[in-house]
N, C-alpha and C positions, 0 to 999 in steps of 0.2 A: 848400110851393108853389115852392120854389126861392129862392136867394139869390145876389147881393144884390137881384135883381129877381124879383118873383113871376111865375111862368110855370107854368101848369097842365100843360104838356108837358115838364117838366124831366126826368122819367125817360126818356121816349122820346128826347129830344134828347141825353141822355147816351149812350144806346146808339148813336144815329146818329153821334155823335162818335167812339165806339169803332170803328165800321165804317170811318170815315175814317182813323183811326190805322192800322188794319190794311192799308188800301189803300196808304198811304204806306210802311209797313214792307215790304210785298211789292215795291213799286217799288225801295226801297233794296236789298233782297236781290238783285234782278236787277243793279243797278248795281254792287254790291259783288262779285258773282260775276264780272263782266267784268274786274275789277281783281284778281281772286284774293284778295279780302279775306274775312275770316270772315263768315258769315251773321249778320244781325241779326234777333233775334226778341224779341217782347214778350208779356207776359201782362196782360190787362185784367180787373179785377174791379169790378163795380158793384153797390151795394146802395142801397135807398131807405128812408128812415126819418127819425125825428126826431133832430136833432143840434144842437149848439151851433155857430153860425157867426158869425164876426166878426173884428175886429181884437183880437188877444189878446197879452198879454205885459206888459212893464213899461215904464217911461220910458226904459230903456236899450236894450231890444230888443223890437220888436213885429212881428207878422206876421198877415196875414189868413189864417185857417185854420179847420179844422173838428175837432170833438171829439165823442166819444160812441160807444156800442156799435154804432150803425148804421155809423159810419165804420170801426170795427174789423172788422166783418163784411166790408165791401167789400175791405179790405186782405187778409183771410184768403182771400177768393175769388181775388184776384190770385195769391196764392201757390199755390192749388190748381190753377191752370191747368196747371202742369207735371205734377202727379199724374195728371190725366186726359188729358194729351196734347193739350190744347186751347189756344187763344189768348185766348178770351173767355168769361167766366162772369158770370152775374147771378143774384141771388136771386129767390125767388118774389115778393117785394114789388116789385121793379122790373118783373118780367114782368107783374104784374097791372095796371100802369099803361101798358103798351105794346100796345094792341090792334091796332096797324098793323104789328107786327113778328112774324116767324115764329121759333119757338124749337124746339130739340131738348131733350127732358128728359135730364138728366145723372145726377142722384143726389139723395138726401136725406142731408144731412150734419149732424153735430154737430162744430163747430169747437172747437179747443183752448180750454178754460176755460168752455165753455157746454154746458148740458144740453138745450137746445131744438133739435130737428131742423128744419132749413130745407131746402126743396127748391131745387135749383139748376138752371139751364138755360144752354144755349149759344145766343146770338143767331145767327140764320142770315142773314136779309136782311129787307128790307121785304116785306110780303105781296104788294104789287103786282109785285115782282120775283121771286116764288117760281115756279120752273119745275116742270113736272109730275113729273120724276124725283125732285126733292128733296121735293116734296109727298107723294109715295108713301112715300119713305124715312121721313119724319117720322111719318106715320100708322102704318107698320109698327113703328117704334121705340116709339111710344106704346103699341102693343099688346104688344110684347115686355116693356116696362118694367112694364106693369100685371100681366102674368103673373108677373114677378119679385116684385113686391110681394105678390101673392097666393100666393106659394110654389108656383106651377104650374111646377115646375122643367123638366119635359120639354118643355112648350110654349115656355117662355121660351128654353130651350137651342136648340130648333129655329129659333126666330125670330131669335135673335141670330146663330146660325150662318149663316143665309141672308143677314142684313144684312152680316156680315163678308165673305162670298163676293162680294157685290155691291160693297162698299166696303172693300176690304182695307187701305186707308190709315187707317181709323178705329180707333185704338187702343182707344177706349171700348168697342167691341163685343167685342174680344178680352178686355178686362178683365172684362166681365160674364160671359163664358163661363167664365173662370177662377174668378170669385167664385161662380157658380152651382154649379160642380163641388165647391167647398169647402163651401158651405152645405147641399148635399144630405145630407152626412154629419154635420151638426151638430144637436144637440138645441136648437132655437131656443125662446126664451121665448114664452109665450102672447101677450105684448104686442109682439112683434117688429114693427117698422114699416118695415123695409127700410133704415133709416138706417145710415150708416157713420160711425164716430167717428174723427176725425183728431186725432192726438196731437201733431202738430208744426205749427209756423206755416208 
């Protein structure tokens, strides 16, 4: 429910906090550019789950912190933002508690040291702020990703190609086109679930 104060919206508020961080970072990039300073970029990863929260340590050094597998997954997602060319990733567990936020499906992953596949998503905006163009993009992406999971390679390829033509700045669509081309020629296991195993942190 959240800590140190119970809040049933803790997952949603964490994503909203991420949106605010990205707005500030975008502002700083503009200011840095004016001074010819290097661009500043961040990666945000959020996961929701059970964890140990509190004041931990010894009498010599203590800190209010969090521990547990759910924390580790959030840290892994932050690291994966670079891999997918994105700034913000959340797990399926966080997404499930954010009914007022729009998301793009990104992938199903197995992070280093774990065998369980977890679906991950990119938070887009609050549903109330979702424009028609982005709404159609998300719908088309969900269709393309479903074709990918069902190994409908021709249809998935066509849909991702169209998405990339419409949004050439999205590395994710280029990545899927390359992945589809590779998977077409592989003998996939009968229990293939579309998940991608990441071997580094």
